[in-house]
N, CA, C and O of each residue as an XYZ file, in Angstrom:
336
protein
N      38.331      9.578     42.758
C      38.803      8.260     43.178
C      37.671      7.514     43.879
O      37.000      8.063     44.753
N      37.467      6.266     43.490
C      36.412      5.455     44.089
C      36.819      4.962     45.464
O      37.968      4.585     45.698
N      35.874      4.972     46.348
C      36.083      4.406     47.672
C      35.734      2.916     47.554
O      34.566      2.534     47.617
N      36.770      2.085     47.382
C      36.540      0.665     47.122
C      35.778     -0.024     48.242
O      34.925     -0.867     47.967
N      36.057      0.305     49.484
C      35.352     -0.328     50.597
C      33.852     -0.059     50.491
O      33.042     -0.960     50.708
N      33.488      1.160     50.162
C      32.071      1.513     50.028
C      31.473      0.871     48.780
O      30.339      0.392     48.805
N      32.226      0.865     47.706
C      31.747      0.317     46.442
C      31.442     -1.176     46.547
O      30.441     -1.650     46.009
N      32.305     -1.909     47.238
C      32.151     -3.363     47.309
C      31.476     -3.844     48.583
O      31.328     -5.051     48.778
N      31.067     -2.937     49.449
C      30.382     -3.314     50.683
C      29.030     -3.937     50.335
O      28.177     -3.260     49.761
N      28.820     -5.208     50.670
C      27.556     -5.855     50.318
C      26.396     -5.477     51.239
O      25.240     -5.723     50.895
N      26.675     -4.889     52.394
C      25.632     -4.666     53.393
C      24.460     -3.815     52.911
O      23.316     -4.178     53.182
N      24.684     -2.699     52.209
C      23.523     -1.935     51.730
C      22.639     -2.736     50.770
O      21.416     -2.600     50.790
N      23.252     -3.560     49.941
C      22.475     -4.383     49.013
C      21.740     -5.477     49.775
O      20.575     -5.763     49.497
N      22.420     -6.084     50.731
C      21.798     -7.150     51.506
C      20.639     -6.643     52.347
O      19.696     -7.388     52.614
N      20.696     -5.408     52.760
C      19.601     -4.832     53.547
C      18.306     -4.799     52.733
O      17.214     -4.747     53.298
N      18.432     -4.829     51.415
C      17.254     -4.808     50.539
C      16.821     -6.214     50.108
O      15.814     -6.358     49.414
N      17.548     -7.227     50.498
C      17.233     -8.597     50.071
C      15.861     -9.014     50.581
O      15.532     -8.809     51.750
N      15.085     -9.589     49.714
C      13.749    -10.045     50.080
C      13.617    -11.551     49.916
O      12.511    -12.093     49.920
N      14.733    -12.209     49.773
C      14.754    -13.658     49.583
C      15.479    -14.302     50.762
O      16.195    -13.616     51.491
N      15.304    -15.600     50.956
C      16.064    -16.277     52.005
C      17.563    -16.208     51.717
O      17.985    -16.313     50.566
N      18.360    -16.033     52.766
C      19.807    -15.898     52.606
C      20.509    -16.788     53.628
O      20.158    -16.809     54.807
N      21.508    -17.520     53.144
C      22.380    -18.316     54.003
C      23.761    -17.671     53.996
O      24.364    -17.495     52.937
N      24.255    -17.321     55.171
C      25.627    -16.840     55.325
C      26.385    -17.996     55.951
O      26.167    -18.340     57.113
N      27.269    -18.588     55.179
C      28.000    -19.796     55.579
C      29.483    -19.483     55.513
O      29.994    -19.092     54.464
N      30.180    -19.655     56.642
C      31.537    -19.124     56.750
C      32.371    -19.969     57.708
O      31.845    -20.529     58.670
N      33.652    -20.058     57.445
C      34.566    -20.705     58.378
C      34.799    -19.820     59.595
O      35.113    -18.639     59.451
N      34.653    -20.371     60.764
C      34.803    -19.592     62.001
C      36.234    -19.098     62.203
O      36.455    -18.105     62.896
N      37.209    -19.786     61.599
C      38.615    -19.390     61.765
C      39.212    -18.901     60.454
O      40.405    -19.073     60.204
N      38.379    -18.293     59.620
C      38.808    -17.786     58.310
C      39.855    -16.688     58.506
O      39.613    -15.700     59.200
N      41.007    -16.874     57.893
C      42.093    -15.898     58.002
C      42.135    -14.937     56.813
O      42.914    -13.984     56.818
N      41.306    -15.176     55.797
C      41.261    -14.303     54.623
C      40.122    -13.286     54.765
O      40.326    -12.084     54.598
N      38.946    -13.777     55.071
C      37.790    -12.908     55.344
C      37.334    -13.260     56.761
O      36.743    -14.320     56.970
N      37.596    -12.402     57.719
C      37.293    -12.726     59.112
C      35.812    -13.048     59.341
O      34.930    -12.513     58.670
N      35.571    -13.924     60.295
C      34.200    -14.309     60.632
C      33.370    -13.104     61.045
O      32.148    -13.118     60.897
N      34.006    -12.072     61.556
C      33.265    -10.861     61.931
C      32.570    -10.252     60.717
O      31.508     -9.646     60.861
N      33.143    -10.399     59.531
C      32.484     -9.889     58.324
C      31.233    -10.701     58.005
O      30.243    -10.155     57.517
N      31.274    -11.992     58.277
C      30.073    -12.811     58.086
C      28.990    -12.379     59.075
O      27.813    -12.303     58.720
N      29.390    -12.100     60.304
C      28.425    -11.622     61.300
C      27.831    -10.264     60.885
O      26.635    -10.030     61.056
N      28.662     -9.386     60.346
C      28.180     -8.076     59.893
C      27.235     -8.228     58.703
O      26.232     -7.521     58.601
N      27.561     -9.142     57.822
C      26.696     -9.429     56.680
C      25.337     -9.907     57.169
O      24.297     -9.432     56.714
N      25.361    -10.845     58.094
C      24.118    -11.382     58.650
C      23.316    -10.270     59.333
O      22.099    -10.191     59.166
N      23.986     -9.424     60.088
C      23.309     -8.338     60.798
C      22.675     -7.341     59.830
O      21.663     -6.720     60.156
N      23.254     -7.187     58.655
C      22.723     -6.243     57.667
C      21.445     -6.748     57.008
O      20.670     -5.958     56.468
N      21.225     -8.038     57.049
C      20.044     -8.608     56.404
C      18.774     -8.216     57.140
O      18.730     -8.238     58.370
N      17.751     -7.861     56.392
C      16.462     -7.552     56.991
C      15.411     -8.600     56.645
O      14.310     -8.588     57.197
N      15.745     -9.492     55.748
C      14.801    -10.543     55.384
C      14.572    -11.445     56.596
O      15.520    -11.770     57.312
N      13.334    -11.848     56.831
C      13.071    -12.687     58.005
C      13.644    -14.096     57.871
O      13.860    -14.774     58.875
N      13.887    -14.535     56.655
C      14.417    -15.892     56.440
C      15.907    -15.799     56.164
O      16.355    -15.786     55.018
N      16.652    -15.734     57.250
C      18.111    -15.647     57.130
C      18.733    -16.606     58.131
O      18.192    -16.853     59.210
N      19.877    -17.134     57.744
C      20.578    -18.116     58.564
C      22.064    -17.803     58.545
O      22.637    -17.523     57.492
N      22.671    -17.853     59.700
C      24.122    -17.696     59.825
C      24.694    -18.992     60.358
O      24.252    -19.498     61.390
N      25.682    -19.533     59.650
C      26.387    -20.723     60.106
C      27.879    -20.436     60.039
O      28.420    -20.174     58.966
N      28.540    -20.488     61.190
C      29.994    -20.380     61.269
C      30.508    -21.781     61.573
O      30.249    -22.325     62.647
N      31.230    -22.355     60.636
C      31.713    -23.725     60.789
C      32.941    -23.706     61.700
O      33.974    -23.142     61.338
N      32.831    -24.321     62.880
C      33.919    -24.273     63.857
C      35.230    -24.853     63.317
O      35.239    -25.879     62.637
N      36.317    -24.185     63.630
C      37.642    -24.697     63.311
C      38.044    -24.635     61.850
O      39.127    -25.095     61.487
N      37.191    -24.075     61.005
C      37.498    -24.075     59.569
C      37.944    -22.708     59.088
O      37.500    -21.668     59.574
N      38.857    -22.753     58.098
C      39.429    -21.559     57.497
C      38.730    -21.291     56.161
O      37.721    -21.923     55.846
N      39.257    -20.375     55.398
C      38.657    -19.941     54.141
C      38.606    -21.066     53.101
O      37.590    -21.246     52.428
N      39.683    -21.806     52.974
C      39.781    -22.795     51.895
C      39.499    -24.229     52.307
O      39.553    -25.131     51.471
N      39.198    -24.457     53.575
C      38.889    -25.830     53.975
C      37.500    -25.971     54.587
O      37.152    -27.034     55.102
N      36.711    -24.910     54.534
C      35.388    -24.938     55.162
C      34.501    -26.033     54.565
O      33.701    -26.637     55.279
N      34.635    -26.287     53.280
C      33.799    -27.302     52.626
C      34.254    -28.720     52.938
O      33.612    -29.679     52.509
N      35.345    -28.871     53.673
C      35.819    -30.198     54.056
C      35.144    -30.688     55.329
O      35.466    -31.765     55.831
N      34.222    -29.913     55.845
C      33.555    -30.242     57.093
C      32.100    -30.617     56.818
O      31.421    -29.952     56.036
N      31.632    -31.669     57.454
C      30.245    -32.093     57.268
C      29.262    -30.993     57.665
O      28.171    -30.914     57.101
N      29.629    -30.147     58.621
C      28.734    -29.063     59.055
C      28.412    -28.120     57.896
O      27.303    -27.590     57.818
N      29.361    -27.910     57.010
C      29.148    -27.062     55.830
C      28.047    -27.648     54.956
O      27.099    -26.957     54.582
N      28.187    -28.931     54.638
C      27.220    -29.594     53.756
C      25.877    -29.765     54.439
O      24.838    -29.678     53.785
N      25.878    -30.005     55.728
C      24.625    -30.101     56.472
C      23.887    -28.769     56.453
O      22.666    -28.735     56.302
N      24.621    -27.679     56.605
C      24.004    -26.351     56.578
C      23.405    -26.067     55.204
O      22.296    -25.541     55.105
N      24.132    -26.411     54.151
C      23.599    -26.224     52.792
C      22.342    -27.062     52.576
O      21.343    -26.575     52.046
N      22.403    -28.319     52.990
C      21.249    -29.210     52.827
C      20.038    -28.680     53.591
O      18.934    -28.611     53.051
N      20.256    -28.307     54.846
C      19.147    -27.834     55.674
C      18.549    -26.540     55.126
O      17.330    -26.365     55.119
N      19.414    -25.639     54.670
C      18.923    -24.379     54.113
C      18.123    -24.639     52.830
O      17.026    -24.109     52.652
N      18.687    -25.456     51.950
C      17.973    -25.761     50.698
C      16.621    -26.409     50.987
O      15.623    -26.090     50.340
N      16.592    -27.312     51.951
C      15.326    -27.964     52.307
C      14.339    -26.955     52.880
O      13.132    -27.080     52.670
N      14.839    -25.960     53.599
C      13.944    -24.976     54.224
C      13.315    -24.031     53.211
O      12.275    -23.433     53.487
N      13.930    -23.889     52.046
C      13.389    -22.963     51.044
C      12.791    -23.672     49.831
O      12.213    -23.030     48.954
N      12.932    -24.988     49.786
C      12.398    -25.747     48.654
C      10.870    -25.735     48.679
O      10.262    -25.814     49.746
N      10.257    -25.636     47.507
C       8.797    -25.701     47.474
C       8.322    -27.071     47.940
O       8.970    -28.087     47.688
N       7.209    -27.082     48.606
C       6.659    -28.364     49.060
C       5.886    -29.009     47.916
O       5.118    -28.346     47.219
N       6.096    -30.298     47.733
C       5.385    -30.991     46.654
C       3.885    -30.982     46.893
O       3.423    -31.065     48.031
N       3.138    -30.880     45.816
C       1.666    -30.890     45.945
C       1.090    -32.193     45.484
O      -0.126    -32.379     45.521
């Protein structure tokens, strides 16, 4: 029998990530608790990592907040190649 928690745990894979990572999550998520986002962030070893917990937002309304889009924009800008 497969141990589903171990099989689907992203932390071991994320520990090997060598690319920039954005963990973007609703702070009041009732489906996937914000503590899981914090654990995901803690598992990352890449130096270019960002954690954003959008205050007051749940799982399905997090994208309704400007903070969500600002975090995406800022992260994308931080990893975009600079024009030559």
